[in-house]
N, C-alpha and C positions, 0 to 999 in steps of 0.2 A: 504494500500500500504506500502510495506517495502522498505526503502531506507537508504542510508548513511546520517548521520546528517550533517547539515551545521551550521555555526556560528549563523544564525538566530534562530536555534532551541534551543540554549543553555539555555535560560530562562525557556522554557517549560520543558526541561529535568530536570533542577534544581527543578522546582516546583513538578514534578512527583516523583523524587527521594526523595525529602525531605518530601513529604506526607508520603511515606513509612518509612522514618527515624523517623518521629514523632510517628509512631506506633511501633517502635522497630523492624521493619522487614528488614531494610537496614541500613547501616551506612550512616551518613550524608555526603554530598559532597558540597564543596563550589562552588559558581558560577565560581570563578577563575579556580578551578580545572577542571570544565567541559569545559570551554573555552580552557584551555591548552591541554586537551585530546579529543577535539571534533572529531578528526579523528578516534578515537577508537569506536565511537558510531554509532549505527543503530537506526532508529526510525520507528515506525509503525503508519501510519496515517489512520484515518477513517473520511471521509467528511472534509478533510483538517485540522483535529485536531490531534495532537500527543497524542496517547493513550497508547503507550508503548515504551520502549527503552531497549537497552542492549549495553554493551561495551566489546570489545575484546582488552585486553592490553597485548602486547608482552613483556615477561619478559626476555627471553633469546633466543638463536637460536632454541631451541627445546621445549620451554615452553611458554604458554600464559594463561592468566586468563580471564574467563568470569566473568564480574562484572556489577553492577548497572542494574540488570534486574528488570524492574517494568512494570506493566500494570494497567491501571485505574481500580479501584475496580469494577465498573459496567460492565466491559468487561472481568473480570477474568473468566477462564473456557471456553473461546471461541477459544482457540488455538493460541492466539497471542504470549504468552510467549514461546510456543513451536516453533513457526516460528522464533522468535528472536534468540533463542538458536541455532536452526538449522543453521541459517545464520552465527552466530558467529563461529560455528564449521567449516562450509564450508570455511569461510574466513581464519581461522587458517590453514587449509589444503592448501589453495591456496597460503598462505604466506610461506609455507614450514615448518610449526610448526606441530610436531607430538604428542605433549602432551598438553592437556588443563585441567586446574583445576579451581575450584571455591571454595571460602570460603562462606558458605551459612547457612541460617537458615532453608532451605527447601531441604535437601539432597534427599528426596524421589522423588522430581520433577526431579532432575538431574539423578537419578538412572534410570529413564525411558529411558534415552539416552544411558545407559550403563556405566555411571560414577560409580566408586567404591569409597567407603569410604577409606580415608587414614589418617594416623597420621600427623597432621600439621607439626610436627617437621622434617619430611623428605623433606619438600619443601626447596629449596635453600634459603640461607640467603638473597639474593637479594629481595625475596618476602617480607621479613619483614622490608625492608628499608622504605616502606611507612606506615607500621603499627605504627611506633613511633608517627605519627601525629594523630592517631585514638583516639577518646574519650574513647574507651574501652581498650586501651593498658595499661598494659600488660595482662589484664584479658579477652582475647578474648573468646567469647562464640560461635563463628561461627564454623561450621564443614567443614572439607576439603574433597573434592571429586576430583577424577582424571579420565581422559579419555585418553586412548591410541588410536591414530588415525591410520588408514591403508586405502589403496585403497579400499579394500572390504567394510570396514565400511562406507566410504564416498559414495560409489556406493549405498549401501543399504539405507543410510540416504536420498539420493536424490530421491530414488524411493518409500519412505515410505509416506503413508498418516496417518497411526496410528503409534505412537511411543511406543514401548514396549522394555524393556530390552532384552527380548528373540529375538525379530526381528532385533535389531540393534547391538547386541554384535557381535564383529568380530568372 
């Protein structure tokens, strides 16, 4: 079941994200940061257990970031990550945001949704305000991807069972 996160989910989200951080697949997040941004998060539950999460963080009137995407190792490849990203994209559109980006180590995953690679330097300075607190600053090794949203894209996204760049690109 996919649902918005609540404060009671923060510790489980923290554990899931930091398991990925220990493997170098995600940047670490503090428990405090998760509580402060709990409204950004979606969680995916199986049998009452949180097995995946994603956050959509609005950066500006026309730009949001998909961040903190993680799925329990034993359930990777089951489509949970795809459902989480799909929900984040749909939420961005519902909020009136028409550009979504991610800083990621798995750009090919995002390309399946039609994201394109971009140079990080073209992102607004506001994006980098949070980066100064990162353990990897100023030597970020994440790659930037960007997706331009449209009514046609969202309509196709909502009707898709399979996600391919060809089928979702506007």
